[in-house]
VMD Tcl script that draws the C-alpha trace (Angstrom):
set ca {
  {0.00 0.00 0.00}
  {1.57 3.28 -0.99}
  {2.44 5.72 1.78}
  {0.65 9.02 1.56}
  {2.90 12.05 1.50}
  {1.92 15.25 3.31}
  {1.89 18.34 1.19}
  {2.74 21.86 2.10}
  {0.55 24.79 1.31}
  {2.49 25.18 -1.90}
  {1.48 21.66 -3.00}
  {5.02 20.24 -2.96}
  {5.49 17.05 -0.94}
  {7.96 17.11 1.94}
  {8.24 20.95 1.86}
  {8.86 22.23 5.41}
  {6.04 24.23 6.98}
  {6.88 27.97 7.25}
  {5.44 27.92 10.76}
  {7.86 25.25 11.90}
  {10.89 27.08 13.38}
  {12.96 23.89 13.34}
  {12.81 23.53 9.60}
  {11.96 27.01 8.27}
  {14.47 28.75 6.05}
  {15.67 32.11 7.40}
  {14.78 34.96 5.04}
  {17.67 36.48 3.20}
  {18.80 39.89 4.43}
  {20.58 42.59 2.54}
  {22.55 45.73 3.28}
  {20.66 48.96 2.75}
  {22.54 52.14 3.61}
  {19.70 54.45 2.66}
  {18.71 56.36 5.81}
  {16.06 58.95 5.01}
  {15.03 61.88 7.16}
  {12.13 64.17 6.32}
  {9.99 66.63 8.22}
  {6.24 66.05 8.27}
  {3.71 68.84 7.80}
  {0.00 68.99 7.16}
  {-1.23 66.06 9.26}
  {-3.64 66.73 12.12}
  {-1.99 66.13 15.53}
  {-3.95 62.98 16.43}
  {-3.60 61.52 12.92}
  {0.15 62.09 13.10}
  {0.26 60.48 16.55}
  {-1.51 57.42 15.16}
  {0.91 57.21 12.23}
  {3.90 57.40 14.56}
  {2.42 54.80 16.88}
  {2.10 52.44 13.92}
  {5.90 52.27 13.70}
  {5.83 49.86 16.65}
  {3.43 47.44 14.93}
  {3.87 48.03 11.21}
  {6.70 48.13 8.68}
  {4.94 50.82 6.66}
  {6.79 54.06 6.09}
  {5.43 57.32 7.50}
  {4.33 58.38 4.02}
  {2.42 55.15 3.52}
  {0.79 55.32 6.94}
  {-0.36 58.91 6.56}
  {-1.74 58.34 3.07}
  {-4.02 55.56 4.26}
  {-5.14 57.25 7.47}
  {-7.95 59.63 8.23}
  {-9.32 61.29 11.34}
  {-12.02 58.65 11.82}
  {-9.57 55.74 11.80}
  {-7.27 57.65 14.14}
  {-10.15 58.19 16.56}
  {-11.04 54.49 16.50}
  {-7.42 53.52 17.15}
  {-6.98 56.01 19.99}
  {-10.25 55.01 21.65}
  {-9.04 51.41 21.73}
  {-5.38 51.67 22.60}
  {-5.35 54.88 24.67}
  {-8.55 54.63 26.67}
  {-9.16 50.86 26.81}
  {-5.60 49.52 26.97}
  {-3.97 52.49 28.68}
  {-1.15 53.06 26.15}
  {-0.74 56.65 27.33}
  {2.57 57.23 25.57}
  {0.63 57.50 22.30}
  {-0.66 60.89 23.45}
  {2.94 62.12 23.79}
  {3.09 62.10 19.99}
  {0.24 64.58 19.42}
  {1.37 68.18 19.98}
  {-1.10 71.05 20.05}
  {-0.50 74.81 20.07}
  {-2.82 77.09 22.03}
  {-3.21 80.83 22.48}
  {-4.58 81.71 25.91}
  {-5.44 85.38 26.10}
  {-6.77 87.67 28.82}
  {-6.38 85.39 31.81}
  {-5.23 86.65 35.19}
  {-1.62 86.41 36.33}
  {-2.85 84.13 39.09}
  {-4.47 81.76 36.59}
  {-1.42 81.89 34.32}
  {0.87 80.72 37.14}
  {-1.44 77.78 37.79}
  {-1.85 76.98 34.09}
  {1.87 76.71 33.31}
  {2.66 74.62 36.40}
  {3.47 71.53 34.32}
  {6.78 69.68 34.20}
  {6.35 68.94 30.47}
  {5.44 72.35 29.02}
  {6.68 74.76 26.37}
  {5.39 78.27 25.98}
  {5.88 81.99 26.34}
  {3.99 84.65 28.28}
  {3.78 88.43 28.17}
  {6.71 89.89 30.08}
  {6.14 92.33 32.93}
  {9.73 93.50 32.33}
  {9.26 94.77 28.78}
  {5.58 95.60 28.45}
  {3.36 98.20 30.07}
  {0.44 96.38 31.70}
  {-1.54 99.52 32.45}
  {-4.14 98.80 29.76}
  {-4.22 95.01 30.14}
  {-7.44 94.91 32.12}
  {-8.05 92.66 35.13}
  {-10.13 89.74 36.31}
  {-13.22 90.28 38.46}
  {-14.47 87.23 40.38}
  {-18.14 86.58 41.09}
  {-19.16 88.29 44.32}
  {-22.86 87.49 44.38}
  {-24.60 89.65 46.97}
  {-21.33 90.71 48.63}
  {-21.45 94.19 47.08}
  {-19.19 95.81 49.68}
  {-16.48 93.17 49.11}
  {-16.80 93.70 45.36}
  {-16.34 97.45 45.77}
  {-13.28 96.94 47.97}
  {-11.83 94.55 45.38}
  {-12.43 96.99 42.52}
  {-10.98 99.98 44.36}
  {-7.91 98.01 45.47}
  {-7.11 96.85 41.95}
  {-7.61 100.31 40.50}
  {-5.42 101.86 43.21}
  {-2.66 99.33 42.55}
  {-2.72 100.14 38.84}
  {-2.54 103.85 39.62}
  {0.45 103.18 41.90}
  {1.99 101.04 39.14}
  {1.71 103.93 36.67}
  {3.11 106.55 39.08}
  {5.95 104.25 40.16}
  {6.94 103.56 36.55}
  {7.10 107.29 35.83}
  {8.94 108.19 39.04}
  {11.58 105.48 38.73}
  {12.09 106.29 35.05}
  {12.78 109.93 35.89}
  {15.12 108.92 38.73}
  {17.04 106.66 36.37}
  {17.34 109.41 33.76}
  {18.79 111.68 36.43}
  {21.32 109.05 37.46}
  {22.29 107.46 34.12}
  {23.27 109.70 31.19}
  {22.65 108.64 27.61}
  {25.96 107.58 26.00}
  {26.91 109.42 22.83}
  {26.88 106.21 20.82}
  {23.37 105.22 21.97}
  {20.21 106.43 20.26}
  {17.81 108.37 22.45}
  {14.85 106.04 21.83}
  {16.95 102.98 22.72}
  {18.18 104.73 25.85}
  {14.67 105.61 27.02}
  {13.29 102.19 26.11}
  {16.00 100.51 28.21}
  {15.40 102.74 31.20}
  {11.63 102.26 30.95}
  {12.22 98.50 31.09}
  {14.33 99.02 34.23}
  {11.50 101.10 35.67}
  {9.02 98.30 34.92}
  {11.29 96.00 36.94}
  {10.40 98.06 40.00}
  {6.81 98.98 39.14}
  {5.76 95.39 38.48}
  {5.87 94.73 42.23}
  {2.57 96.63 42.39}
  {0.68 94.64 39.76}
  {-2.14 92.64 41.38}
  {-2.58 88.95 40.62}
  {-5.88 89.97 38.98}
  {-3.92 91.61 36.13}
  {-4.70 90.13 32.72}
  {-1.93 88.55 30.69}
  {-1.67 86.33 27.60}
  {0.44 83.31 26.74}
  {1.02 80.66 24.13}
  {1.68 77.02 24.88}
  {2.64 73.93 22.91}
  {1.95 70.70 24.78}
  {1.50 67.06 23.94}
  {-1.94 65.57 24.43}
  {-0.96 63.62 27.55}
  {0.21 66.80 29.27}
  {-2.90 68.56 27.99}
  {-5.18 65.91 29.45}
  {-3.56 66.11 32.90}
  {-3.43 69.91 32.67}
  {-7.14 70.17 31.89}
  {-8.00 67.73 34.67}
  {-5.84 69.65 37.15}
  {-7.44 72.98 36.20}
  {-10.94 71.54 36.48}
  {-10.03 70.40 40.01}
  {-8.91 73.84 41.20}
  {-10.83 75.73 43.92}
  {-10.92 79.00 41.92}
  {-13.77 79.49 39.45}
  {-11.62 81.31 36.86}
  {-9.19 78.40 36.72}
  {-11.93 75.76 36.47}
  {-13.46 77.77 33.64}
  {-10.03 77.95 32.00}
  {-9.79 74.16 32.10}
  {-13.15 73.86 30.38}
  {-12.16 76.38 27.70}
  {-8.87 74.58 27.10}
  {-10.67 71.27 26.63}
  {-13.26 72.86 24.32}
  {-10.49 74.46 22.23}
  {-8.76 71.09 21.82}
  {-11.94 69.27 20.84}
  {-13.55 71.98 18.72}
  {-12.43 73.56 15.45}
  {-8.99 75.13 15.63}
  {-8.39 78.65 14.34}
  {-6.85 78.27 10.88}
  {-4.54 81.03 9.71}
  {-5.35 80.30 6.06}
  {-9.07 79.55 6.38}
  {-10.24 82.77 4.69}
  {-7.69 82.41 1.88}
  {-8.67 78.79 1.27}
  {-12.38 79.68 1.30}
  {-11.79 82.47 -1.22}
  {-9.76 80.14 -3.44}
  {-12.46 77.50 -3.25}
  {-15.05 80.07 -4.26}
  {-13.02 81.01 -7.36}
  {-12.56 77.36 -8.29}
  {-16.26 76.63 -7.88}
  {-17.14 79.62 -10.05}
  {-14.88 78.41 -12.84}
  {-15.85 74.74 -12.48}
  {-18.64 73.52 -10.21}
  {-17.31 69.96 -10.47}
  {-13.83 71.02 -9.36}
  {-15.43 73.12 -6.64}
  {-17.19 70.06 -5.27}
  {-14.00 68.02 -5.52}
  {-11.84 70.55 -3.68}
  {-14.38 71.64 -1.07}
  {-13.44 69.02 1.54}
  {-9.73 69.80 1.20}
  {-9.94 73.60 1.18}
  {-12.74 74.27 3.66}
  {-12.51 71.43 6.17}
  {-12.24 72.25 9.85}
  {-9.26 70.96 11.79}
  {-9.81 69.62 15.31}
  {-6.50 69.59 17.16}
  {-7.24 66.85 19.68}
  {-10.84 65.67 19.41}
  {-10.23 62.29 21.05}
  {-7.39 62.36 23.58}
  {-8.76 65.02 25.97}
  {-12.50 64.62 25.50}
  {-12.88 62.61 28.70}
  {-10.75 64.91 30.90}
  {-12.63 65.57 34.12}
  {-11.86 66.87 37.61}
  {-9.41 64.47 39.23}
  {-10.78 62.79 42.40}
  {-7.23 61.88 43.45}
  {-6.19 65.55 43.43}
  {-9.39 66.80 45.04}
  {-9.54 64.25 47.86}
  {-5.79 64.23 48.51}
  {-5.70 68.03 48.73}
  {-8.43 68.05 51.36}
  {-6.89 65.20 53.35}
  {-3.36 66.65 53.23}
  {-4.62 70.06 54.30}
  {-6.30 68.43 57.27}
  {-3.22 66.35 58.11}
  {-0.90 69.37 57.86}
  {-3.26 71.45 59.99}
  {-3.26 68.80 62.72}
  {0.49 68.25 62.60}
  {1.33 71.96 62.64}
  {-1.36 73.07 65.09}
  {0.09 75.71 67.37}
  {3.43 75.71 65.51}
  {4.38 79.22 64.41}
  {6.00 79.66 61.01}
  {9.73 79.76 61.69}
  {11.87 82.56 60.27}
  {13.77 81.47 57.18}
  {16.26 83.03 54.76}
  {15.44 83.86 51.15}
  {17.22 80.67 50.07}
  {17.79 77.68 52.35}
  {19.72 74.71 50.99}
  {18.37 71.98 53.24}
  {21.06 69.37 53.72}
  {20.03 65.73 53.43}
  {19.87 64.11 56.86}
  {16.49 62.40 56.70}
  {15.34 59.03 55.38}
  {13.36 58.72 52.15}
  {10.23 58.10 54.19}
  {10.70 61.32 56.16}
  {11.38 63.29 52.96}
  {8.17 62.02 51.38}
  {6.05 62.79 54.43}
  {7.69 66.20 54.97}
  {7.19 67.20 51.34}
  {3.53 66.20 51.45}
  {3.00 68.33 54.56}
  {5.00 71.19 53.01}
  {2.76 71.18 49.93}
  {-0.31 71.77 52.12}
  {1.14 74.37 54.50}
  {3.07 77.65 54.64}
  {5.95 76.55 56.89}
  {9.60 76.24 55.77}
  {10.78 72.83 54.61}
  {13.56 72.64 57.21}
  {11.09 73.23 60.02}
  {8.69 70.60 58.71}
  {11.47 68.11 57.98}
  {12.80 68.32 61.52}
  {9.31 67.99 62.97}
  {8.46 64.94 60.84}
  {11.83 63.33 61.54}
  {10.96 63.34 65.24}
  {7.68 61.47 64.68}
  {7.27 57.72 65.24}
  {7.73 55.63 62.08}
  {4.08 54.65 62.13}
  {2.99 58.30 62.10}
  {5.32 59.06 59.18}
  {3.83 56.12 57.29}
  {0.34 57.48 57.95}
  {1.22 60.81 56.36}
  {2.60 59.07 53.27}
  {-0.55 56.97 53.04}
  {-2.67 60.14 53.00}
  {-1.02 61.09 49.71}
  {-1.70 57.69 48.17}
  {-5.01 56.39 49.47}
  {-7.14 58.02 46.75}
  {-4.87 57.19 43.80}
  {-6.76 55.73 40.86}
  {-5.59 53.18 38.32}
  {-4.23 55.71 35.83}
  {-3.18 58.48 38.24}
  {0.46 59.47 38.31}
  {1.90 59.96 41.76}
  {1.65 63.51 43.01}
  {4.68 65.73 42.53}
  {5.54 65.53 46.23}
  {6.61 61.93 45.64}
  {9.40 63.03 43.29}
  {12.02 62.52 45.97}
  {15.70 61.76 46.23}
  {17.27 64.86 44.65}
  {20.69 65.76 46.01}
  {19.99 69.50 46.39}
  {16.82 70.98 47.92}
  {16.46 74.77 47.86}
  {13.60 76.20 49.92}
  {13.00 79.64 48.38}
  {10.93 82.52 49.73}
  {10.69 85.33 47.17}
  {8.31 87.76 45.51}
  {5.73 86.28 43.15}
  {7.01 88.39 40.25}
  {10.50 86.93 40.49}
  {9.14 83.46 41.17}
  {7.31 83.51 37.83}
  {10.73 83.56 36.14}
  {12.16 80.83 38.38}
  {9.01 78.80 37.70}
  {10.18 78.29 34.12}
  {12.93 75.87 35.22}
  {11.30 72.51 34.70}
  {14.30 70.18 34.84}
  {13.75 70.04 38.58}
  {10.89 69.30 40.93}
  {9.01 72.33 42.24}
  {6.70 72.02 45.24}
  {4.82 75.32 45.33}
  {2.84 76.41 48.35}
  {-0.43 78.30 47.91}
  {-0.59 82.08 47.59}
  {-0.94 83.73 50.98}
  {-0.51 87.15 52.63}
  {1.21 85.49 55.61}
  {4.76 86.09 54.33}
  {4.12 89.79 53.68}
  {5.86 91.45 50.72}
  {9.22 92.43 49.25}
  {10.40 95.99 48.77}
  {12.73 96.48 45.76}
  {16.27 97.13 46.96}
  {19.11 96.89 44.52}
  {21.74 98.96 42.80}
  {20.28 97.61 39.54}
  {17.43 100.09 39.65}
  {16.58 103.39 41.23}
  {15.48 102.81 44.79}
  {12.00 103.79 45.84}
  {13.45 106.22 48.33}
  {15.63 107.74 45.60}
  {12.53 108.18 43.47}
  {10.72 109.73 46.45}
  {7.92 107.16 46.57}
  {8.87 104.65 49.28}
  {6.04 105.79 51.53}
  {3.49 105.56 48.72}
  {4.72 102.05 47.87}
  {4.38 100.82 51.43}
  {0.93 102.41 51.76}
  {-0.23 100.70 48.57}
  {1.03 97.33 49.81}
  {-0.51 97.66 53.24}
  {-3.86 98.71 51.75}
  {-3.87 95.74 49.36}
  {-3.11 93.29 52.15}
  {-5.81 94.80 54.35}
  {-8.31 94.55 51.48}
  {-7.36 90.90 50.92}
  {-8.11 90.09 54.54}
  {-11.47 91.88 54.35}
  {-12.52 90.09 51.17}
  {-11.46 86.71 52.58}
  {-13.72 87.29 55.59}
  {-16.71 88.31 53.45}
  {-19.65 86.11 52.42}
  {-18.72 86.25 48.73}
  {-18.66 82.96 46.84}
  {-15.13 81.54 47.03}
  {-14.15 84.50 49.22}
  {-10.76 83.03 50.16}
  {-9.83 82.55 46.51}
  {-11.13 85.96 45.42}
  {-9.05 87.62 48.15}
  {-5.84 86.35 46.54}
  {-6.38 88.34 43.34}
  {-5.72 91.69 45.04}
  {-2.31 90.57 46.33}
  {0.47 92.36 44.41}
  {3.40 90.60 42.73}
  {5.55 91.85 45.63}
  {3.82 89.24 47.83}
  {6.20 86.51 48.91}
  {5.59 82.90 47.92}
  {7.42 79.84 49.21}
  {8.52 76.99 46.93}
  {10.82 74.00 47.24}
  {13.14 73.34 44.30}
  {14.64 69.83 44.23}
  {17.38 69.29 41.66}
  {20.69 67.73 40.73}
  {24.03 69.51 40.65}
  {23.90 70.31 36.93}
  {20.57 72.11 37.27}
  {21.83 74.09 40.27}
  {24.79 75.27 38.19}
  {22.55 76.10 35.23}
  {20.03 78.14 37.23}
  {22.71 79.97 39.21}
  {24.66 80.92 36.10}
  {21.68 81.90 33.96}
  {19.65 83.77 36.56}
  {22.57 85.66 38.11}
  {23.43 87.30 34.78}
  {23.44 91.12 34.63}
  {20.56 91.26 32.14}
  {18.21 89.54 34.58}
  {15.77 91.03 37.08}
  {17.43 91.88 40.38}
  {14.91 89.74 42.30}
  {15.88 86.40 40.81}
  {19.50 87.49 40.36}
  {19.71 87.68 44.14}
  {18.06 84.26 44.52}
  {20.46 82.69 42.01}
  {23.42 84.24 43.85}
  {22.16 82.93 47.18}
  {21.75 79.45 45.67}
  {25.39 79.54 44.63}
  {26.50 80.82 48.04}
  {24.55 78.03 49.76}
  {26.29 75.39 47.63}
  {29.62 77.08 48.27}
  {29.00 76.86 52.01}
  {27.94 73.20 52.06}
  {30.05 71.87 49.18}
  {33.06 74.24 48.96}
  {35.04 72.01 46.58}
  {32.29 72.33 43.97}
  {31.86 76.12 44.09}
  {34.66 76.73 41.58}
  {32.59 75.10 38.83}
  {29.89 77.79 39.00}
  {30.35 80.66 36.51}
  {28.07 83.07 38.30}
  {27.80 86.84 38.25}
  {28.36 88.45 41.63}
  {25.06 90.01 42.65}
  {26.79 92.37 45.07}
  {28.59 94.14 42.24}
  {26.92 96.94 40.23}
  {25.81 96.27 36.66}
  {25.45 98.47 33.58}
  {21.84 99.58 33.61}
  {21.86 100.20 29.86}
  {22.64 96.59 29.01}
  {19.71 94.19 28.85}
}
mol new
graphics top color blue
foreach p $ca { graphics top sphere $p radius 0.5 }
foreach p [lrange $ca 0 end-1] q [lrange $ca 1 end] { graphics top cylinder $p $q radius 0.2 }
display resetview
């Protein structure tokens, strides 16, 4: 009886099965030194993110992927892999540009508080904010509080204008225009120096504008964070940011394309129909990746619990005096650092004071504090920023809000920022970089403006206005001190100290950068020689910016 012979799929007897690794023939390879690099333009952000994500699962080129994709297929893919399977890195590939205009300085500080963020904001150093307008919270039936708020803001703007003029005149009296310098350049430079002093009077209610470019993952967490904020303006900002991402984007060429389409349609109705979708379509920057962004229960519940825990732990403990910059040496365990940072984030005390207090607690109590920051964490929640621990250098900084806004831009470090408060009082400009308030003859007026603003803030906070405590913060001037903990490595400490101590910088953060260097010099003297800092104690050329 003949023996039957198995056949392969190709019909040839005894051919090895391609699926059998023991007998399969390895495919032939070949050298191909043909690296190609090309920029990509014209794809919607989420479509481009989908095409890039396909690299991990497909051998198609970028050109091939983009030609076969459309917004609907991208949405289907993202709904499956981003939301169902949790492949969040896909959203890192979709970058969206936003213009955010006429928001308060307070809201802007909160908005940009992201570790993965790129953008630019109006500068209080180079622009006159007198006509910027300001934010007015909802006061409901608290008419008296509303009137106090309005008068305080208007008075601060009037003081801002008079201070700018007075300091400018004082500078002109002190610094002559060099023969080689044009008069308009000379006056423009001195006006900028005058703004450096006057900006201390700008209230947090002052309107500003900024542009940001963020990836969709950052955008989603940013929107969620804003929607979770206790201030109505910031919650509304989160909603507007989400709506802008989901809705039609502003297209620079929309009117030109519409006009071109109209001409084409007039010449040829058939061509008009054919080109309509291409020339008049609306672009939605991120219609899928942020559509489910909501207030974050982890943030909301943890904030309340940590505030309660910090209040109990620090009950009856007065805020200890602290220098402008305190480099807190590492003596504590990781557990103590985590607990101390969590308490710091929900209080107004210095880090050193809190660290020492927490270090003296029983281990079980320290563990309880850490658990408070974790108990509400959901499946997809990143750990709160307070858990970014282990940095070699920790600078606890107490400085004016205006100068902090510049320091805030350093994102290659961990920043733990305490809430705005009048408790730390305010800074008075004092530097050889600019005409002193006394020299300009307005020191008394400055102090009176500050004291009046702080008194108004206390009155508004005690009123029955909706969100009275939050509304009271808007009348605080940029001179108000804010405390923040900067955790970083050695390279970042060198970078910040060198950059921010430069003579072109504002004297507020120049002093902070210098004190950071001096603190490192004191604790790590052998490393000080590697800092290329500018000595803050030496005078600078006021006409160089």
